[in-house]
N, C-alpha and C positions, 0 to 999 in steps of 0.2 A: 331569758326563756325557759329557765328550769321549771318554773311554777307551771307553765303550759304542758311540758312533758309529763310532770307529776300528775296534773289534772287529767290528761288523756289516759294515762296508765290506770287511774282510778276508775274512769269512766267506762274505758272501752277494752281493757286487756281481757275481761271475763266475757266479752260479747259472744264468743263462740262456746259458752258453757252449756248452752241449750242448742241441740240440733233442730231443724225445722219441725214443729210439731211436738217437740220433746219438752218436758219440765223436769228432767233429772239433772242432778249435780253428782258427778262422779259415780254415776250408775245408780244413784239413790233417788228415789221420788222426792219431790219437793214437798216440804212440810208446811201446812197452813194452819194458822190459828183462826177460827172462824168467829163470826160476831156473836155466836151463842157460847163461845169459849171452849168448844170442842175442837179437836184436831182432825185434819184430814191429810191423806197423803195422795199426791197427784203425780202421775208420770207423763201425762200428755195433755194437749188442749183439749181434747174430747173428755178427759176425766174431769178437768176444770170446768168446762161449759156445762157438763152434766150436773156438777155440783152447783153451779149458778143457777141453773134452771130449776133447782128445788128450792130457791129462794135463799140460799147461803150467800155470804158475803166474806171477804177476807178482812180480818182485823190486824193480823200481825204475819210476819215471815221470820219465824225465829231461828237463831243459830247460824246466821249467814254473815260473811265478811261484808264489809261496805260495797266492794264491786259486785259480788254475787248478789247481794240484796237488790242493787240497782238493776242488774241484768234480769233478775226474777221478775221485778215489778214491770219492766218493759216486756218481758216474754208473756206475762200474764195479760198485760194490755193488748199485745198483739193477738193473743188468742181471742179476747173479747172482740177486738175490731174485726177479725175474720168472721167470728159467729155473727156479729151484727150485720155486716155487709151480706153474707150468704142468706141470712134470714129475710133480708129486705130486698133481695134480688139485685144487689149493687155490683157493678164492676168498676174498676179503676180507670179513670180518665186522665188525660195528660195536660191538664190545665197548667199554665206557666206559673212558676212560684215567684213571689215577690222578693225583693232584695231584704237582707237583715235590717237595713235602714228603715225600710217601710214597716216591717213588722214592728220595730220599737217605737215608730211614730204612731202606729195605730192600735197597738195592743194597750189595753187600760193598765193603769198604774197598780190595780190589784193583782195583775199577772206578773208583776216584778219579782225578781229573786231577792228576798229579804231575810236577814240573818237573825233578826231579833224580834220579840214581841213588841217592843218599843217602836220599831221601824214600822212594822204592820199596823199599829194603832195610829201612827202619824199619818200614813198613807190613807187609811179609812177615814180619817178626820179632814185632811187637807188637800187630798188629791182626787177628790170625786170628779169624774168627767175628764180626767187628765190621762196622759199616756205614760209609758215607761220612760220615754225620752224627757218628759216633763219632770220626772223624779230625779233623773241624772243627765242633765243637758250637756255634760262634758263627755258623754259616751263618744268614743273615737272608733270608727270602723277600721279594721285592719285585716283585709282578706275575708276570712269567713267567720271573724269574731268581732265583738264590740266589748270595749273596756272602759270603765269608768274609775279613774283615779280617786275621785272624792269619796265614792261609796265603796271602793275596793271590790267591784264586782265586774263579772263580765257575762256575755251571752254568745251563744252559738246557736243558729238555726239549723237544727238537726234533720227535720223533715217536714214536708208539706205535701199531703196526699189528698187527691180529691177522688170521689166516687159518685156514680150516677145510676139510677135505676131506669127502666123502660118507661116508667110513668112520669119521669122528670124530677124525681126526688133526688136531691144532692146532699153530699156529706163531704166536708172539707176538714181535715185534722192536721194541725200544726204541732210539731214537737219542738220545743224550745228548751235548751240547756242554759241554766243560770249557775254560776260558780263564783267562789271567793277567790280573788287574786292572792297568790302567794300561799295558798293553802290547798287542801284536798276536799273541801266541802263543795258539793254540787248537787244539783237536782235536774232531772229532766221531766218536764211537765207536758201534758197533751191537752190541746185545746180544740174544741170545736167551734168553727166560725159560724156564727148565726146571722149576723147582719153586718155589712160593710158600708152602709149608706151614710154613716156619720163619721167624722174625723177620727173618733175613737170607737173601735169596732166592739160588738157585743158578742161575747164568748161565753162557752161553757166548758169548764174543766171536766175532762173525762179521766177515768182510770178503770182498773180492772173490776171495779164494783158498780160501774154505771149500768143502767138498765139495758137489757139486750132486746 
């Protein structure tokens, strides 16, 4: 179990680096390299959203450790999500979340955690219309995580949040963590669920640069 302990340390020990609404690390503003190669310093969600509303997007987050980088990415995304839902008059609703097994059966293969360009190209070529479970049929569910020995990868369903507006517009965002077994490489990705009518769902990947 040591590799899981190491993974959780990398992913979550810095989870308190940002207080709610704050984007400071050790009382210093978060530094962003923008798509136009200029730098910006942001201390709060309002700073970041004001920047986004001018048309700027984030290219890099320089000078951060891996845990702080992951935490910063998630904090920026949460700023974006809050701004998007407020703008569209949306409130959180209590839809029941599916199991991790169902997520892996319905998420497209393109949403899988892949560690090499070779794997990515293989998926694009051979797994169109297939699911994450189709890529790694040996995935075993153990409590809150799924592990594939053949691909040396695992998954954790981190979050599943739904919002609704008064006019019936809905938004569902799923946060899925993919990681390498026995190492510290990991990634948390956020997906908007667009259509669940087919066995393999239609998704859109979201991040801090998504349209507001």
